[in-house]
N, CA, C, O and the ligand as a Tripos MOL2 file, in Angstrom:
@<TRIPOS>MOLECULE
protein
  245   243    62     0     0
PROTEIN
NO_CHARGES

@<TRIPOS>ATOM
      1 N         -18.4250    4.1430    6.0590 N.3       1 MET1
      2 CA        -17.2940    4.1890    5.1250 C.3       1 MET1
      3 C         -17.7780    3.9400    3.6970 C.2       1 MET1
      4 O         -18.4910    2.9720    3.4320 O.2       1 MET1
      5 N         -17.3850    4.8140    2.7930 N.am      2 ARG2
      6 CA        -17.8010    4.6150    1.4130 C.3       2 ARG2
      7 C         -16.6170    4.8230    0.4830 C.2       2 ARG2
      8 O         -15.6930    5.5860    0.7650 O.2       2 ARG2
      9 N         -16.6810    4.1320   -0.6060 N.am      3 ARG3
     10 CA        -15.5620    4.2010   -1.5390 C.3       3 ARG3
     11 C         -15.6670    5.4230   -2.4350 C.2       3 ARG3
     12 O         -16.7470    5.8910   -2.7940 O.2       3 ARG3
     13 N         -14.5020    5.9050   -2.7680 N.am      4 ARG4
     14 CA        -14.4870    6.9990   -3.7180 C.3       4 ARG4
     15 C         -14.2990    6.4480   -5.1170 C.2       4 ARG4
     16 O         -13.5870    5.4610   -5.3060 O.2       4 ARG4
     17 N         -14.9070    7.0520   -6.0620 N.am      5 PRO5
     18 CA        -14.7870    6.5940   -7.4560 C.3       5 PRO5
     19 C         -13.4380    6.9530   -8.0500 C.2       5 PRO5
     20 O         -13.2450    8.0490   -8.5760 O.2       5 PRO5
     21 N         -12.5200    6.0210   -7.9590 N.am      6 ARG6
     22 CA        -11.1660    6.1540   -8.5000 C.3       6 ARG6
     23 C         -10.6170    7.5730   -8.4070 C.2       6 ARG6
     24 O         -10.2500    8.1810   -9.4130 O.2       6 ARG6
     25 N         -10.5690    8.0760   -7.2020 N.am      7 LYS7
     26 CA         -9.9360    9.3780   -6.9700 C.3       7 LYS7
     27 C          -8.7620    9.1310   -6.0340 C.2       7 LYS7
     28 O          -8.8930    9.1350   -4.8100 O.2       7 LYS7
     29 N          -7.6010    8.9140   -6.6640 N.am      8 GLY8
     30 CA         -6.4510    8.5610   -5.8570 C.3       8 GLY8
     31 C          -6.5140    7.0890   -5.4860 C.2       8 GLY8
     32 O          -7.5210    6.4180   -5.7100 O.2       8 GLY8
     33 N          -5.4490    6.6120   -4.9310 N.am      9 ARG9
     34 CA         -5.3790    5.2110   -4.5470 C.3       9 ARG9
     35 C          -4.5910    5.0780   -3.2630 C.2       9 ARG9
     36 O          -3.7560    5.9200   -2.9340 O.2       9 ARG9
     37 N          -4.8700    4.0040   -2.5450 N.am     10 SER10
     38 CA         -4.1860    3.8050   -1.2760 C.3      10 SER10
     39 C          -3.0290    2.8430   -1.4580 C.2      10 SER10
     40 O          -3.1440    1.8310   -2.1500 O.2      10 SER10
     41 N          -1.9290    3.1680   -0.8360 N.am     11 VAL11
     42 CA         -0.7610    2.3090   -0.9020 C.3      11 VAL11
     43 C          -0.3850    1.8740    0.5090 C.2      11 VAL11
     44 O          -0.6420    2.5830    1.4830 O.2      11 VAL11
     45 N           0.2160    0.7200    0.6000 N.am     12 ARG12
     46 CA          0.6280    0.2010    1.9020 C.3      12 ARG12
     47 C           2.1110    0.4290    2.1060 C.2      12 ARG12
     48 O           2.9240    0.1980    1.2100 O.2      12 ARG12
     49 N           2.4430    0.8830    3.2870 N.am     13 LEU13
     50 CA          3.8340    1.1440    3.6000 C.3      13 LEU13
     51 C           4.2610    0.2930    4.7850 C.2      13 LEU13
     52 O           3.4730    0.0040    5.6860 O.2      13 LEU13
     53 N           5.5130   -0.0960    4.7590 N.am     14 CYS14
     54 CA          6.0590   -0.8790    5.8550 C.3      14 CYS14
     55 C           6.1840   -0.0020    7.0980 C.2      14 CYS14
     56 O           6.7380    1.0940    7.0170 O.2      14 CYS14
     57 N           5.6870   -0.4570    8.2370 N.am     15 PRO15
     58 CA          5.7650    0.3160    9.4730 C.3      15 PRO15
     59 C           7.1770    0.3670   10.0250 C.2      15 PRO15
     60 O           7.4740    1.1470   10.9300 O.2      15 PRO15
     61 N           8.0320   -0.4570    9.4820 N.am     16 GLN16
     62 CA          9.3930   -0.5190   10.0060 C.3      16 GLN16
     63 C          10.3540    0.3630    9.2180 C.2      16 GLN16
     64 O          11.0840    1.1730    9.7900 O.2      16 GLN16
     65 N          10.3420    0.1950    7.9040 N.am     17 CYS17
     66 CA         11.2870    0.9460    7.0870 C.3      17 CYS17
     67 C          10.5880    1.9540    6.1760 C.2      17 CYS17
     68 O          11.2380    2.7900    5.5490 O.2      17 CYS17
     69 N           9.2830    1.8680    6.1090 N.am     18 GLY18
     70 CA          8.5390    2.8400    5.3240 C.3      18 GLY18
     71 C           8.5500    2.5500    3.8360 C.2      18 GLY18
     72 O           8.1710    3.3980    3.0280 O.2      18 GLY18
     73 N           8.9830    1.3560    3.4770 N.am     19 SER19
     74 CA          9.0310    1.0130    2.0710 C.3      19 SER19
     75 C           7.6440    0.6180    1.5710 C.2      19 SER19
     76 O           6.8010    0.1370    2.3280 O.2      19 SER19
     77 N           7.4380    0.8320    0.2970 N.am     20 ALA20
     78 CA          6.1530    0.4950   -0.2890 C.3      20 ALA20
     79 C           6.1820   -0.8890   -0.9240 C.2      20 ALA20
     80 O           5.2200   -1.3270   -1.5560 O.2      20 ALA20
     81 N           7.3110   -1.5620   -0.7390 N.am     21 GLN21
     82 CA          7.4270   -2.8890   -1.3350 C.3      21 GLN21
     83 C           6.8160   -3.9310   -0.4020 C.2      21 GLN21
     84 O           7.4910   -4.8290    0.1000 O.2      21 GLN21
     85 N           5.5330   -3.7750   -0.1960 N.am     22 ILE22
     86 CA          4.8070   -4.6780    0.6800 C.3      22 ILE22
     87 C           3.9800   -5.6270   -0.1670 C.2      22 ILE22
     88 O           3.2600   -5.2060   -1.0730 O.2      22 ILE22
     89 N           4.0870   -6.8730    0.1280 N.am     23 SER23
     90 CA          3.2970   -7.8510   -0.6120 C.3      23 SER23
     91 C           2.4530   -8.6550    0.3590 C.2      23 SER23
     92 O           2.8630   -8.9650    1.4780 O.2      23 SER23
     93 N           1.2750   -8.9750   -0.1050 N.am     24 LEU24
     94 CA          0.3720   -9.7490    0.7330 C.3      24 LEU24
     95 C           0.7680  -11.2180    0.7090 C.2      24 LEU24
     96 O           0.7750  -11.8570   -0.3430 O.2      24 LEU24
     97 N           1.0930  -11.7330    1.8670 N.am     25 VAL25
     98 CA          1.5420  -13.1270    1.9400 C.3      25 VAL25
     99 C           0.3420  -14.0520    1.8650 C.2      25 VAL25
    100 O           0.2060  -14.8500    0.9370 O.2      25 VAL25
    101 N          -0.5120  -13.9320    2.8460 N.am     26 ALA26
    102 CA         -1.6840  -14.7990    2.8730 C.3      26 ALA26
    103 C          -2.6800  -14.2820    3.8920 C.2      26 ALA26
    104 O          -2.3410  -13.5530    4.8240 O.2      26 ALA26
    105 N          -3.8940  -14.6780    3.6830 N.am     27 GLY27
    106 CA         -4.9210  -14.3220    4.6440 C.3      27 GLY27
    107 C          -5.1300  -15.4830    5.6040 C.2      27 GLY27
    108 O          -5.3650  -16.6190    5.1910 O.2      27 GLY27
    109 N          -5.0430  -15.1820    6.8610 N.am     28 SER28
    110 CA         -5.2040  -16.2330    7.8580 C.3      28 SER28
    111 C          -6.3920  -15.9090    8.7540 C.2      28 SER28
    112 O          -7.1580  -14.9840    8.4830 O.2      28 SER28
    113 N          -6.5290  -16.6630    9.7960 N.am     29 ILE29
    114 CA         -7.6500  -16.4680   10.7060 C.3      29 ILE29
    115 C          -7.5500  -15.1110   11.3960 C.2      29 ILE29
    116 O          -8.5470  -14.4240   11.6180 O.2      29 ILE29
    117 N          -6.3240  -14.7540   11.7220 N.am     30 VAL30
    118 CA         -6.1260  -13.4940   12.4300 C.3      30 VAL30
    119 C          -6.2310  -12.2990   11.4890 C.2      30 VAL30
    120 O          -6.3950  -11.1580   11.9210 O.2      30 VAL30
    121 N          -6.1330  -12.5850   10.2030 N.am     31 GLY31
    122 CA         -6.2260  -11.4930    9.2400 C.3      31 GLY31
    123 C          -5.1960  -11.6480    8.1490 C.2      31 GLY31
    124 O          -4.6450  -12.7250    7.9210 O.2      31 GLY31
    125 N          -4.9540  -10.5350    7.4820 N.am     32 GLN32
    126 CA         -4.0070  -10.5770    6.3880 C.3      32 GLN32
    127 C          -2.5950  -10.3640    6.9050 C.2      32 GLN32
    128 O          -2.3590   -9.6080    7.8480 O.2      32 GLN32
    129 N          -1.6740  -11.0490    6.2640 N.am     33 VAL33
    130 CA         -0.2730  -10.9520    6.6520 C.3      33 VAL33
    131 C           0.5200  -10.3780    5.4840 C.2      33 VAL33
    132 O           0.4320  -10.8480    4.3490 O.2      33 VAL33
    133 N           1.2870   -9.3600    5.7990 N.am     34 TYR34
    134 CA          2.0690   -8.7190    4.7630 C.3      34 TYR34
    135 C           3.5500   -8.9800    4.9850 C.2      34 TYR34
    136 O           3.9990   -9.2460    6.1000 O.2      34 TYR34
    137 N           4.2840   -8.8980    3.9040 N.am     35 HIS35
    138 CA          5.7140   -9.1180    3.9710 C.3      35 HIS35
    139 C           6.4350   -7.9960    3.2480 C.2      35 HIS35
    140 O           6.1460   -7.7010    2.0880 O.2      35 HIS35
    141 N           7.3790   -7.3720    3.9470 N.am     36 CYS36
    142 CA          8.1750   -6.3280    3.3350 C.3      36 CYS36
    143 C           9.4060   -6.9460    2.6850 C.2      36 CYS36
    144 O          10.1700   -7.6720    3.3220 O.2      36 CYS36
    145 N           9.5790   -6.6430    1.4130 N.am     37 GLN37
    146 CA         10.6980   -7.2340    0.6990 C.3      37 GLN37
    147 C          12.0010   -6.4990    0.9820 C.2      37 GLN37
    148 O          13.0750   -6.9280    0.5600 O.2      37 GLN37
    149 N          11.8940   -5.4020    1.6910 N.am     38 LYS38
    150 CA         13.0890   -4.6010    1.9120 C.3      38 LYS38
    151 C          13.7450   -4.9400    3.2550 C.2      38 LYS38
    152 O          14.9530   -5.1650    3.3280 O.2      38 LYS38
    153 N          12.9280   -4.9710    4.3170 N.am     39 CYS39
    154 CA         13.5040   -5.2230    5.6310 C.3      39 CYS39
    155 C          13.0370   -6.5570    6.2040 C.2      39 CYS39
    156 O          13.3430   -6.9020    7.3450 O.2      39 CYS39
    157 N          12.2960   -7.2930    5.3950 N.am     40 ASP40
    158 CA         11.8550   -8.6250    5.7980 C.3      40 ASP40
    159 C          10.8480   -8.5840    6.9540 C.2      40 ASP40
    160 O          10.7350   -9.5270    7.7380 O.2      40 ASP40
    161 N          10.1380   -7.4910    7.0310 N.am     41 TYR41
    162 CA          9.1260   -7.3950    8.0680 C.3      41 TYR41
    163 C           7.9130   -8.2260    7.6800 C.2      41 TYR41
    164 O           7.4560   -8.1930    6.5370 O.2      41 TYR41
    165 N           7.4100   -8.9610    8.6410 N.am     42 VAL42
    166 CA          6.2100   -9.7650    8.4050 C.3      42 VAL42
    167 C           5.2010   -9.4720    9.5020 C.2      42 VAL42
    168 O           5.5050   -9.5890   10.6890 O.2      42 VAL42
    169 N           4.0180   -9.0960    9.1010 N.am     43 GLY43
    170 CA          2.9960   -8.8010   10.0810 C.3      43 GLY43
    171 C           1.7290   -8.3040    9.4210 C.2      43 GLY43
    172 O           1.6660   -8.1270    8.2040 O.2      43 GLY43
    173 N           0.7430   -8.0890   10.2290 N.am     44 SER44
    174 CA         -0.5440   -7.6490    9.6950 C.3      44 SER44
    175 C          -0.7010   -6.1410    9.7980 C.2      44 SER44
    176 O          -1.6420   -5.5520    9.2670 O.2      44 SER44
    177 N           0.2580   -5.5330   10.5010 N.am     45 LEU45
    178 CA          0.1780   -4.0880   10.6670 C.3      45 LEU45
    179 C           0.9660   -3.3770    9.5890 C.2      45 LEU45
    180 O           2.1840   -3.5290    9.4890 O.2      45 LEU45
    181 N           0.2710   -2.6060    8.7910 N.am     46 VAL46
    182 CA          0.9430   -1.8250    7.7590 C.3      46 VAL46
    183 C           0.3310   -0.4320    7.7120 C.2      46 VAL46
    184 O          -0.8320   -0.2250    8.0560 O.2      46 VAL46
    185 N           1.1400    0.4960    7.2810 N.am     47 PHE47
    186 CA          0.6390    1.8510    7.1260 C.3      47 PHE47
    187 C          -0.0920    1.9570    5.7970 C.2      47 PHE47
    188 O           0.3170    1.3900    4.7840 O.2      47 PHE47
    189 N          -1.1800    2.6980    5.8410 N.am     48 GLU48
    190 CA         -1.9020    2.9250    4.5960 C.3      48 GLU48
    191 C          -2.0180    4.4080    4.3530 C.2      48 GLU48
    192 O          -2.4890    5.1640    5.2030 O.2      48 GLU48
    193 N          -1.5870    4.8050    3.1990 N.am     49 THR49
    194 CA         -1.6700    6.2160    2.8500 C.3      49 THR49
    195 C          -2.3020    6.3580    1.4810 C.2      49 THR49
    196 O          -2.2770    5.4460    0.6540 O.2      49 THR49
    197 N          -2.8620    7.5180    1.2750 N.am     50 GLU50
    198 CA         -3.5500    7.7420    0.0110 C.3      50 GLU50
    199 C          -2.7480    8.6910   -0.8490 C.2      50 GLU50
    200 O          -2.3220    9.7530   -0.3970 O.2      50 GLU50
    201 N          -2.5500    8.3050   -2.0740 N.am     51 VAL51
    202 CA         -1.8180    9.1590   -2.9990 C.3      51 VAL51
    203 C          -2.7300    9.5300   -4.1530 C.2      51 VAL51
    204 O          -3.5740    8.7460   -4.5870 O.2      51 VAL51
    205 N          -2.5360   10.7370   -4.6320 N.am     52 SER52
    206 CA         -3.3680   11.1810   -5.7440 C.3      52 SER52
    207 C          -2.7400   10.7360   -7.0560 C.2      52 SER52
    208 O          -1.5200   10.6400   -7.1810 O.2      52 SER52
    209 N          -3.5810   10.4740   -8.0030 N.am     53 GLU53
    210 CA         -3.0770   10.0270   -9.2820 C.3      53 GLU53
    211 C          -2.3440   11.1580   -9.9910 C.2      53 GLU53
    212 O          -2.8360   12.2800  -10.1130 O.2      53 GLU53
    213 N          -1.1600   10.8150  -10.4490 N.am     54 ASP54
    214 CA         -0.3890   11.8130  -11.1650 C.3      54 ASP54
    215 C          -0.9280   11.9810  -12.5710 C.2      54 ASP54
    216 O          -1.4020   11.0330  -13.1960 O.2      54 ASP54
    217 N          -0.8470   13.1950  -13.0460 N.am     55 PRO55
    218 CA         -1.2720   13.4260  -14.4350 C.3      55 PRO55
    219 C          -0.3150   12.7470  -15.3970 C.2      55 PRO55
    220 O           0.8350   12.4660  -15.0600 O.2      55 PRO55
    221 N          -0.7940   12.4940  -16.5660 N.am     56 LYS56
    222 CA          0.0310   11.7900  -17.5350 C.3      56 LYS56
    223 C           1.2520   12.6110  -17.9100 C.2      56 LYS56
    224 O           1.1330   13.7700  -18.3080 O.2      56 LYS56
    225 N           2.4230   12.0080  -17.7830 N.am     57 PRO57
    226 CA          3.6550   12.7190  -18.1530 C.3      57 PRO57
    227 C           3.7740   12.8640  -19.6560 C.2      57 PRO57
    228 O           3.4630   11.9460  -20.4160 O.2      57 PRO57
    229 N           4.2210   14.0100  -20.0600 N.am     58 GLY58
    230 CA          4.4120   14.2330  -21.4780 C.3      58 GLY58
    231 C           3.1180   14.6070  -22.1840 C.2      58 GLY58
    232 O           3.0460   14.6120  -23.4130 O.2      58 GLY58
    233 N           2.1070   14.9160  -21.4000 N.am     59 ASP59
    234 CA          0.8590   15.2910  -22.0080 C.3      59 ASP59
    235 C           0.7680   16.8190  -22.1060 C.2      59 ASP59
    236 O           0.6520   17.5010  -21.0880 O.2      59 ASP59
    237 N           0.8190   17.3400  -23.2990 N.am     60 PRO60
    238 CA          0.8100   18.8050  -23.4760 C.3      60 PRO60
    239 C          -0.5210   19.4080  -23.0630 C.2      60 PRO60
    240 O          -1.5950   18.8530  -23.2960 O.2      60 PRO60
    241 N          -0.4000   20.5440  -22.4530 N.am     61 GLY61
    242 CA         -1.6060   21.2540  -22.0920 C.3      61 GLY61
    243 C          -2.0380   20.9220  -20.7260 C.2      61 GLY61
    244 O          -3.0510   21.4390  -20.2560 O.2      61 GLY61
    245 ZN         10.1990   -2.8390    5.6150 Zn       62 ZN62
@<TRIPOS>BOND
     1     1     2 1
     2     2     3 1
     3     3     4 2
     4     3     5 am
     5     5     6 1
     6     6     7 1
     7     7     8 2
     8     7     9 am
     9     9    10 1
    10    10    11 1
    11    11    12 2
    12    11    13 am
    13    13    14 1
    14    14    15 1
    15    15    16 2
    16    15    17 am
    17    17    18 1
    18    18    19 1
    19    19    20 2
    20    19    21 am
    21    21    22 1
    22    22    23 1
    23    23    24 2
    24    23    25 am
    25    25    26 1
    26    26    27 1
    27    27    28 2
    28    27    29 am
    29    29    30 1
    30    30    31 1
    31    31    32 2
    32    31    33 am
    33    33    34 1
    34    34    35 1
    35    35    36 2
    36    35    37 am
    37    37    38 1
    38    38    39 1
    39    39    40 2
    40    39    41 am
    41    41    42 1
    42    42    43 1
    43    43    44 2
    44    43    45 am
    45    45    46 1
    46    46    47 1
    47    47    48 2
    48    47    49 am
    49    49    50 1
    50    50    51 1
    51    51    52 2
    52    51    53 am
    53    53    54 1
    54    54    55 1
    55    55    56 2
    56    55    57 am
    57    57    58 1
    58    58    59 1
    59    59    60 2
    60    59    61 am
    61    61    62 1
    62    62    63 1
    63    63    64 2
    64    63    65 am
    65    65    66 1
    66    66    67 1
    67    67    68 2
    68    67    69 am
    69    69    70 1
    70    70    71 1
    71    71    72 2
    72    71    73 am
    73    73    74 1
    74    74    75 1
    75    75    76 2
    76    75    77 am
    77    77    78 1
    78    78    79 1
    79    79    80 2
    80    79    81 am
    81    81    82 1
    82    82    83 1
    83    83    84 2
    84    83    85 am
    85    85    86 1
    86    86    87 1
    87    87    88 2
    88    87    89 am
    89    89    90 1
    90    90    91 1
    91    91    92 2
    92    91    93 am
    93    93    94 1
    94    94    95 1
    95    95    96 2
    96    95    97 am
    97    97    98 1
    98    98    99 1
    99    99   100 2
   100    99   101 am
   101   101   102 1
   102   102   103 1
   103   103   104 2
   104   103   105 am
   105   105   106 1
   106   106   107 1
   107   107   108 2
   108   107   109 am
   109   109   110 1
   110   110   111 1
   111   111   112 2
   112   111   113 am
   113   113   114 1
   114   114   115 1
   115   115   116 2
   116   115   117 am
   117   117   118 1
   118   118   119 1
   119   119   120 2
   120   119   121 am
   121   121   122 1
   122   122   123 1
   123   123   124 2
   124   123   125 am
   125   125   126 1
   126   126   127 1
   127   127   128 2
   128   127   129 am
   129   129   130 1
   130   130   131 1
   131   131   132 2
   132   131   133 am
   133   133   134 1
   134   134   135 1
   135   135   136 2
   136   135   137 am
   137   137   138 1
   138   138   139 1
   139   139   140 2
   140   139   141 am
   141   141   142 1
   142   142   143 1
   143   143   144 2
   144   143   145 am
   145   145   146 1
   146   146   147 1
   147   147   148 2
   148   147   149 am
   149   149   150 1
   150   150   151 1
   151   151   152 2
   152   151   153 am
   153   153   154 1
   154   154   155 1
   155   155   156 2
   156   155   157 am
   157   157   158 1
   158   158   159 1
   159   159   160 2
   160   159   161 am
   161   161   162 1
   162   162   163 1
   163   163   164 2
   164   163   165 am
   165   165   166 1
   166   166   167 1
   167   167   168 2
   168   167   169 am
   169   169   170 1
   170   170   171 1
   171   171   172 2
   172   171   173 am
   173   173   174 1
   174   174   175 1
   175   175   176 2
   176   175   177 am
   177   177   178 1
   178   178   179 1
   179   179   180 2
   180   179   181 am
   181   181   182 1
   182   182   183 1
   183   183   184 2
   184   183   185 am
   185   185   186 1
   186   186   187 1
   187   187   188 2
   188   187   189 am
   189   189   190 1
   190   190   191 1
   191   191   192 2
   192   191   193 am
   193   193   194 1
   194   194   195 1
   195   195   196 2
   196   195   197 am
   197   197   198 1
   198   198   199 1
   199   199   200 2
   200   199   201 am
   201   201   202 1
   202   202   203 1
   203   203   204 2
   204   203   205 am
   205   205   206 1
   206   206   207 1
   207   207   208 2
   208   207   209 am
   209   209   210 1
   210   210   211 1
   211   211   212 2
   212   211   213 am
   213   213   214 1
   214   214   215 1
   215   215   216 2
   216   215   217 am
   217   217   218 1
   218   218   219 1
   219   219   220 2
   220   219   221 am
   221   221   222 1
   222   222   223 1
   223   223   224 2
   224   223   225 am
   225   225   226 1
   226   226   227 1
   227   227   228 2
   228   227   229 am
   229   229   230 1
   230   230   231 1
   231   231   232 2
   232   231   233 am
   233   233   234 1
   234   234   235 1
   235   235   236 2
   236   235   237 am
   237   237   238 1
   238   238   239 1
   239   239   240 2
   240   239   241 am
   241   241   242 1
   242   242   243 1
   243   243   244 2
@<TRIPOS>SUBSTRUCTURE
     1 MET1         2 RESIDUE 1 A MET
     2 ARG2         6 RESIDUE 1 A ARG
     3 ARG3        10 RESIDUE 1 A ARG
     4 ARG4        14 RESIDUE 1 A ARG
     5 PRO5        18 RESIDUE 1 A PRO
     6 ARG6        22 RESIDUE 1 A ARG
     7 LYS7        26 RESIDUE 1 A LYS
     8 GLY8        30 RESIDUE 1 A GLY
     9 ARG9        34 RESIDUE 1 A ARG
    10 SER10       38 RESIDUE 1 A SER
    11 VAL11       42 RESIDUE 1 A VAL
    12 ARG12       46 RESIDUE 1 A ARG
    13 LEU13       50 RESIDUE 1 A LEU
    14 CYS14       54 RESIDUE 1 A CYS
    15 PRO15       58 RESIDUE 1 A PRO
    16 GLN16       62 RESIDUE 1 A GLN
    17 CYS17       66 RESIDUE 1 A CYS
    18 GLY18       70 RESIDUE 1 A GLY
    19 SER19       74 RESIDUE 1 A SER
    20 ALA20       78 RESIDUE 1 A ALA
    21 GLN21       82 RESIDUE 1 A GLN
    22 ILE22       86 RESIDUE 1 A ILE
    23 SER23       90 RESIDUE 1 A SER
    24 LEU24       94 RESIDUE 1 A LEU
    25 VAL25       98 RESIDUE 1 A VAL
    26 ALA26      102 RESIDUE 1 A ALA
    27 GLY27      106 RESIDUE 1 A GLY
    28 SER28      110 RESIDUE 1 A SER
    29 ILE29      114 RESIDUE 1 A ILE
    30 VAL30      118 RESIDUE 1 A VAL
    31 GLY31      122 RESIDUE 1 A GLY
    32 GLN32      126 RESIDUE 1 A GLN
    33 VAL33      130 RESIDUE 1 A VAL
    34 TYR34      134 RESIDUE 1 A TYR
    35 HIS35      138 RESIDUE 1 A HIS
    36 CYS36      142 RESIDUE 1 A CYS
    37 GLN37      146 RESIDUE 1 A GLN
    38 LYS38      150 RESIDUE 1 A LYS
    39 CYS39      154 RESIDUE 1 A CYS
    40 ASP40      158 RESIDUE 1 A ASP
    41 TYR41      162 RESIDUE 1 A TYR
    42 VAL42      166 RESIDUE 1 A VAL
    43 GLY43      170 RESIDUE 1 A GLY
    44 SER44      174 RESIDUE 1 A SER
    45 LEU45      178 RESIDUE 1 A LEU
    46 VAL46      182 RESIDUE 1 A VAL
    47 PHE47      186 RESIDUE 1 A PHE
    48 GLU48      190 RESIDUE 1 A GLU
    49 THR49      194 RESIDUE 1 A THR
    50 GLU50      198 RESIDUE 1 A GLU
    51 VAL51      202 RESIDUE 1 A VAL
    52 SER52      206 RESIDUE 1 A SER
    53 GLU53      210 RESIDUE 1 A GLU
    54 ASP54      214 RESIDUE 1 A ASP
    55 PRO55      218 RESIDUE 1 A PRO
    56 LYS56      222 RESIDUE 1 A LYS
    57 PRO57      226 RESIDUE 1 A PRO
    58 GLY58      230 RESIDUE 1 A GLY
    59 ASP59      234 RESIDUE 1 A ASP
    60 PRO60      238 RESIDUE 1 A PRO
    61 GLY61      242 RESIDUE 1 A GLY
    62 ZN62       245 GROUP 0 **** ****
């Protein structure tokens, strides 16, 4: 596995409601725990998807 040089970024999605409002609660022995602010889901399982960086809005040309 190798990192890409800032080509797009990965976002975490809630496995329950699909919201991107996921915040990292804390890292524990079992791993990282995330909390969804939308459906109150708490767990270490989250979806990760990659999105491409949008071009600057309002940039002519
Ligand atoms: Zn959720």
